[in-house]
Structures are given as structure tokens and as C-alpha cells.
N, C-alpha and C positions, 0 to 999 in steps of 0.2 A: 282522920277527917278527910273526906273526899273533896276535891275541887268542884266548884259549881260548873254547870254546863258552859260551853264556850260563849263568850261575849267579846266585845271589842277589847283591845289590849288595855284600855283605860278604865275598865269596870271590874277590877278585882280587889280593890283596896280593903273592903270590909272583911272579905274572906281571908285575905293575906294577913291582915292584922291579927285575926283570931288564930290563924295557924302559927304565926311567929310567937305570940304570947303563950300558947298552950304547949308548943312543941320544943321550946328552946332548951329546957332542962333535959328533956328526953333526948334531944338531938345531941347534946354534949355527951351523954352517957351511951347512947346507941344511935349512931349516925344513920342507920338503916330506916328509922321511923320517919325521917323528914320527908314529907310529900313533895312532889314537883311543885315549884312555885310558878308564878306568872308575872309578867310586867305589871307594875302598879306604882303610880306616882302620887305622893303625898304633898310634895312641895315643888317649887320651881327648881330648876337645875342650873347651877349648884344651889343647894338649899341653905337656909340660914345657919344651921349647925355646921355644915361643911365649911361655910365661909368664915365663921368665927374660929373654928378649929384650925383652919389654914392660917388665919391671921396670927393666932397665938403660936402655932408651929414655926412661923416665919421668924420669930424672935430668936430661935436657936438653930434653925435648919432652913436652908433656902427652899421655900415652898412655892416658888414661882411656877414650877412645872406641875404642881398638884392639880388634878382635874376633879377628883372626887375623893372624899375621905370615907373609907369603907368599914363597915361592921362585919368582919370576917366570921364572927361567931354565928351570925344570922344568915350568912351566904351559904348556898348549897347547890351542888350539881352545876348546871349551866347558868345559875343566877347569882348576881351580886346584889347585896343590900347595903345602901350607904347609911351614914349616921343619921340622916334625916328620915329614914324609913322608906326611901324610894327603892324599888326593886327593878333590876334591869336584866333582861336576857343578854348575857355577855357573849358577843360574837367577836371579841377582840382578845380575851383570855390573857390579860396581863402581858400584852405585846407578844402573843403567841407562845407563852411559856407555861400555861396550865394545861396539862394533857388530859386528865380524866375527872375533872370537876372539883369544885370547892368542897372541902370536908369529905373527901372520898373515904369510905369506910376502910378500904384496903390500906390506904396511906395512913389513916389515923392509927390503925393497928400496928403498922410498921413503926410509926413515931413513938408508940408506947412500949415498944419491945425492949427487952434487956440489952439487946445488941445496940439499939439507938442510945440508951442511957450511957452505956460504956463508951460509945464513940463520942458523945458530947462531953462527958465529964473528964475523959482522958485523952482528948483530941491528939491522936498520934502524929508524930513527924514520920509520915508514911515511908519516905525513902530510907530512913535509918532504922526506925523502930515500929514496923507494921504490926498490927494485931495478928494473932494466930488465925483470925477469921478472914483476913484480907484476901488471901488467895481464893477462898470459896466465894467471897462477895463479888469478886471479878468474874470467876468462872460461871457462877450461877446467875449472874446479872448481866453486866455489860457485854461480856463475851458471847452470851447467848444470841445477841442481836447485832454482833459485829458485822459490818458490811462484808459481803462475800469476797473472799480473798484476803481479808485483813485478819491477822493472827495475833496482833499485839495492841496494847492500849497504853496511853499516857494520860493520867487523870489531872485535872486542873480545876480552877475555882470559878471561871467565867468564860464566856465565849471569846471575849477579847484576849484573855490569857491563852486560851486554846489555840487561837490563830497565831499569837506571838511565838508560842512554843513550836508550832508547826513551821514557822519561818526559820527558827533556830535549827530545827532538825534538817530542813532543806539546805541551809547554808553549810552546816557541818558536813553533811553527806556530799555536797557538791565539792567542797574543798578536799574532802577525803578522796574523791575520784581524781582530782587534779594531782594530789600529792602521791597517790599510789601507796607503796609500802614504806615510803620515807617517813622518818620521824620528824617531829617539829624541830626546826633549826634554832640555833641560838639567836639569830637575827629576828625570827618570828617571835620568840619568847620575849625579847627585849622590846620590840616595836609594839607589840599588842598592849603593853602596859602604858604606852603613850598614845593609844588610839590611832596608831599609824600603820601603814602597810609595811611589810606583807602580813604581819600578825592580825591586823584588822583589815581585811580585804574589802575592796570596793565591789560589792555585789548587790543585786536588785531582785525584788519580787514584782512581777507585772500583775496589775489588777485592772479593773474595767471602770470606765466612766459610769457614774451613778451607783457604784458599789458601796456596800457598807460592811466593814469587817471588824469594827470595834473602836474603842476610844483610848487604848494604850498608845504608846509612842510608835511602835512599829505597825500595829494594826491600824492606827490612825493615818499613817503614811499610805496605807493601801485603801483607805476609805475615801470615796469620791462623791458622796451623796449630797451633802450640804456644807456650805462654807462655815456655818456657825459651829460645826464640830471641829474645824481645823484652824480657824483664825488664831493667830499669834503663837501657834505651837510649832517649834522647829520640826522639820520633817526630813526623812531620807529622800534623796533625789531619785525616786523610782518611777518607772513609766506606767502610763495608763493607755489602754486600748479601747476602742469603741465596742460596746456590747450591742448586738443586733437590735435595731429598732424595727420590730415587725409591724405589719399592717394587719388590721382585723376587719372582717372575719378572715381567718387564715385560709380557708378554702377558696376565697376569691382572689387571693394575692400570692399564690404558690410560687410563681416565677419571680416576682419582685422580692419576696422574702428569701428565696434561695440565693438570689443575686446579692442581697444585703449580707447574708451570713457568709457567703464566699468572699465578699469584699472585706469583712471583718477578720476572717482567718488570714487573708493575705496581709492585712495591716499588722496583725499580731506577728507574723513571720518577719516582716520588715523591721518592726520595732526591736525584736529580739536580736536580729542580725546586725542592727546598726546602733544599738544603745551604747552609751559611752563606757559601760562596764558590763560584765557578764550578767545575764538574767538567770538566776538559779532556779526559779520556780514561777508558776502562775497560780494565782488564787482566784477562784470563781464561785459565785453562788449559783445553785441550780435555777433559782428564780431570784432576781434582784428585788429584795423586799423593801428596805427603807427608800431605795432610789426610785420607786414607782411601780413595783411588781412587774418587772420586765421579764419576758420569757424568751427562750430560744429553743430550736428543735433539737432532737436527739442527734441529728447529723452534725449540727454545729459542735456539740460537745465531743462527739466522736472525732471530729477533725481537730479539736483542741488537743485531745490525747495523742493523736498522731504527731502533732507538732512537738509536744513535750518529749515523746519517745525518741523522735528523730534527733533531738538535740541533747538528749540525756539530762534533761532538767525535770523538775518535779511538779506534778499536777496536784494541787491542794484544793479539795472541794469543801467549801464552807457550808456545812449543813446545820449551822447553829439554829437557824429558824425553820428550815425545811425538814429536818430529821424527825424521827419518831412518829411517822404515820400520817402527817397532815396532808400529804399529796396523794394518798391512796396506795403508796408503797412505804415500807418502813423507812427507807432512805430514798430521797428524791432522785438520786443519780441512778437508781435501778431502772428508771424509765428510759435511760439512754442506751442500755444494752451494750456497754463498752466491751472491747475485746479483752480487757483485763481490768482488775480493780484500780481505782484511783490510787495514787501513791500515798496520799494522806486524806483522811476524812475527819473534819473537826465537828464537834457537837456541843450543845448546851441546851438552854431553854426548856423544851418539853422533857428533856432527859433528866431535868432537876439536878444534874451535875454537869461537868464539862470535861473536855479533853480531846484527844484525837486517836484514831485508829490508823494502823499502818501494817505493812507486811514485809517490805524490803529490809533485810537485816542491816543494810548500810545506813538506814535511817535511825538505827539505834547508835548513839554516839560511841566513838571508839574508846573513850575513857569515861570512867565513872565521874559523877558530879557535874557533868557538862549540861545535863538536862535535869535540873534539880532545884528545889526550894524547900523550905521548912516542912510544909504540910503536903505539898504535891497533890492538891485536891482536898477532899474532905470525906472521910469514911461515912459520916452521917448523911451526906448528900448521896453517896453511892447506895446506901441502904434505902433511901427514898426512891432512887432511880430503879432499884431492883423491884420495889413494890409497884412502880409504874409499869415496868416491863411485864410483871405478873398479870396486872390488870389488862394490859393491851393484848397479851397472848391468850389469856384465859377467855376473854370475851370477844376475841377475833375482831378487835376494834379497827385494825387497818383495813381489812376487807369491808367492814361496815362503813368506814369513812369514805372509801371509794364509791360505794353504792349511794350513800347520802349525797356525796359531792355531785354525782351525775344528775340526781334529781334536782338539787339546788341550782346547778348551772342551767338546766333546761327551764326551770321556773323563772329565773332571773332573765334568761333570754326572751321568754314570753313577755315579761314586764318591759324589757328594753324595746320591744316592738311597739308598745303603747306609749312609752316615755323616752324616745330617742334623745331628747334634750338632756336627760339626766343620767342615762346609762349609755356610755360610749366605749368602744374598744373592749368589750367584755372578753375576759381571758381566764384561762384555767380549766378549760374543758378537758376532761379525762385526768385531771390532777387533783382528785379528792376535793376537799373543801377549800383548797388554796385558790380562791377566786377573787378577782378584782375587776373594777371598771373605772373609767374616767367619768368625771361629771363637771358641771359648769362651776360649782362652788363647793368644794369638798368640805371646807370648814363649816359653812352654813348647814349643809346636809348632816354632818356629824352632830352638830348641836341640836338640830331638830329631832334627830333620831333619839337622842338621849331624853328629850322631853317626852317622847313616846315610850320610853322604857327599854330602848335597845342601845347597847354600848357597842359601837363599831370603831374602826380605826381608819386613819388616812395615811398616805405616804406620797413621796414625790411631790409634784406640784398640784395635781388635781385628781388624785386617785383615791378611791375608797377601796380598802382591802378588808376582806373577811378572814378572820382567823378563829373560827369556832373550835371548841374542844373536840376530842375524839368521841365524846358521848353525845354530840349534837344529833338530834333526831328529826324525823319528818314533821312532827308537830311544831318544832321550832322554826322550820322553814316557813310555815304559814304565818306565824307571828312576825317573822322578819319581813316577809313580803307585804303583809298588811301595813306594817309601819312604813316601809319604803314608799308605798303608794300614797299613804296619808301625808308623808313628808313632802313628796313631789307636789301634791295638790296645794299644800300650805305654802310652799315656796313659790308656786304659781299665783298665789292669792285667790285660789278657787275654793278653799275649804271654808 
């Protein structure tokens, strides 16, 4: 069944209902037959079934954060279908974590494979009892896309855990440098069991204002984006530095922005040199996502690496949200053209698994069981990650994302000229589809866009962030921009 000719984004309901009713069984058996959907709204947002389901769910599971209840069997490609039958172009992608579309045939095939069945029903304690397939799963998957210069990987179960494991690696390696060839002393062995020095050293990880690195205890100590994440939780007394606050458009503020970045680098050096305990590492996002989609130049990150190298501490690049192609490079830090690889690169979200890459042999603990837990990740998730990697490489999706991102940025820039009240500080040029802008009321705009069949995200105080999948196409740009313009007019009371 072919889609009708282009109409407004609100005029596809009859066609969509027919498609969903006739194709659902076929879609389950053969995902390739599902045609491209289109935004289509049956009810208010959230709809009555979403509201009733959420209310019932809340009796056994805290549902206060639930925004929509989704029918994933009916969702496909770039489109989400909720339980009320509303269909949204998804430009948020499960908080930037869906790489190649809903019900992607390649991923469905991987999920149905004998390897997946074995990984699920026999879930291995990978550190002790890996499957005989484990080495090939790593070599043929994650290691194919390892950041340049990184030769080893540690797998994990979430982005927060990946960052916490990275902190552990940095601390152990830092103490190893200090200790040299000496073995652990009796005093260290006794004191560590009391959480006292010297066995439990006073060390720190430096992070940045407005950063987000997770919600575990150590990762939360490095998170600085919102107080709601941190309130009432004990934290390590770790330092934070200022992340550059650039002015836009960049070409009009080159000198001011360079001065700002130089100031921030000087501040970082001062903090490291004056903090009450040694700083063993710095963790930084290539683009601060939850904190407002804040960017910095390649020169800033190059300067950051110079600082860490000069002090023999570790540079941890948190690519949990930016990794796997969204910025038009497989890894966002490739844009920086560093003199050498970052010491540690963490990943999750679009990877569909989690962990960190590294190359320095000192970052591998000096004794076994120091970087260890029962599962050490999940072979089933690595199988899915390998399928994602196959899809990305086979279809050249990183290059395509860079191309689409350039078009998307220019189209939004044109819209910004007409609606400067609603699109301010547009950023992300040359960084794929990782695009954001500030607006007068991000919450109202987000809600209005959903009523028009577009699911977008917000972050920081007043920022709209776009996080489309790697399969986002030019046709979707038109739908997105039409909806944005309609939303602006409605918010102005002109529609």
C-alpha cells in the first residue's frame, strides 16, 4: 500500500489506520513490508488510553515521569505509535538511544538468532565463564568501531556504570603510578577495610558545570546538570570547572569565544593544582547534552588533553550520548583531531550496550578481580550492538547523517531568521544531526509539537534538542520544519 500524496501533517489518519490494520501481522513476520508512516493524531496528547494505563501502572511502578505509553509492535522506522493510535515522527529517539529505527529488520534478525537465544537463557558470568563465542562477538563487533588508538574494551550494563568503571580504572592506574613497583603494604591492606587512608586514598575526578554523567554514586558526584538528580544523596567532594559558554553565531564572536575557552582552561589548571587532594582524571562530554547542549571548539579539547598529559592524569571522554554516529563522525571526539587517543572513551545508548575503550596497558588493573562483577555487561546486548554496527557500516549511515545534518541545520537557520523569538543560539553546525536551539518556553513548544505529531526533546533551562535516528531523511526535515512553524504560529496566537 502506497502513501497518499503529501498533505499537511494532520491529514493522514485514514491512510495510517488502514496501513496499521492490514500490515501488522505481516510486519511481525517480515519487517521489510511496513511502509513509511506519517504523523497522524487521533486523540489529544496524552490520550485517554495513555492516561488510564499510566494511572494503573502507577499503582505498582512510579509512573510520574511517563510521557506517553507506546505500542512498539506498531512503531516502525522513525515513527512511534502510542496506545491511543497517535503516530509521531520521533526526533528524540528514546533519549538519543535508538540508532537505526524501531523494529529494524537487521536487529529483529539478530534478536531471533540462536546466538541470542543462548545468550538470554544461559546469561554468562562473562568474567569467569564466557561463551566460546565471546571473543568473536567483541572482535567482529565493538572492536571494529573502537576509537582510533584504543585496543581494549571493558563491557558494562549502562552509561552510568561505564563511567563509574572508568573512574575506577583511572584511580587504580593513578595509584599504580605513585606506588611504582612496590606491592601493597600491610598498612594499606588494613586501612582499606576501614575506608581509611592510605588504602582508601583521597582522590578526585574533575567534571564540568552543567555536565551529566549518570545517576550512580560516583557518576552522580560528577553530574552537575540539575539539583533534582543530586538532592539528599551523599557525594564525593570532587571539583567542577566551568565549561565554555560560547556566544552564537560563532563566526561573529570568534575572539570572545576564544577568550572564554582560554579562561576555562586556565581555571581547570588552577583547580587541579590547588584542590585539597590529587585529581586523577577529568571527565568531559563532547557536547553537554542534559545540561543544555553546550558546545566547545576542537582547540578547547586539545588544550584539555595537553593539561592531562602534562600532569599525568587521565582524560575520560563520555561518549554515552554522542557516540555511534549522531555527530557525523562515529565518535564525536574525532572532530577534535587530538594528538593521541583519549585515555578512556565511555559509551552506551545508541551502542545498545555499554562500557569503555582504552589503550594504555596501565589502565588494565594490576590484579584480577579489581574491575569485575558477575555479568560484566551482557552478551545479548553485545549481539544487538553488533547488529547496529553492521547496519551503520553497511548503509554508510555516519556519512549520511553528516549530510542530512548539514541540510537540517541550514533549514532551521532559515526558519530562525523568520522566527528569532523561538529559535535562538542555534548550534550544532557541522556536527551531524546533533542540533539544538534555545527558545522562550521549551516546555510549551515540546507539548505543542507532540500535538502536531512530532516527538522532540528538551534539556537545560530553555533548550530544544534534536536527536533523530541515523535513518532520518530529507523528507522528515520537511515534516519537522512544517510542524515547528505551525507551533510557533500557535504559540503566537496567530494560527
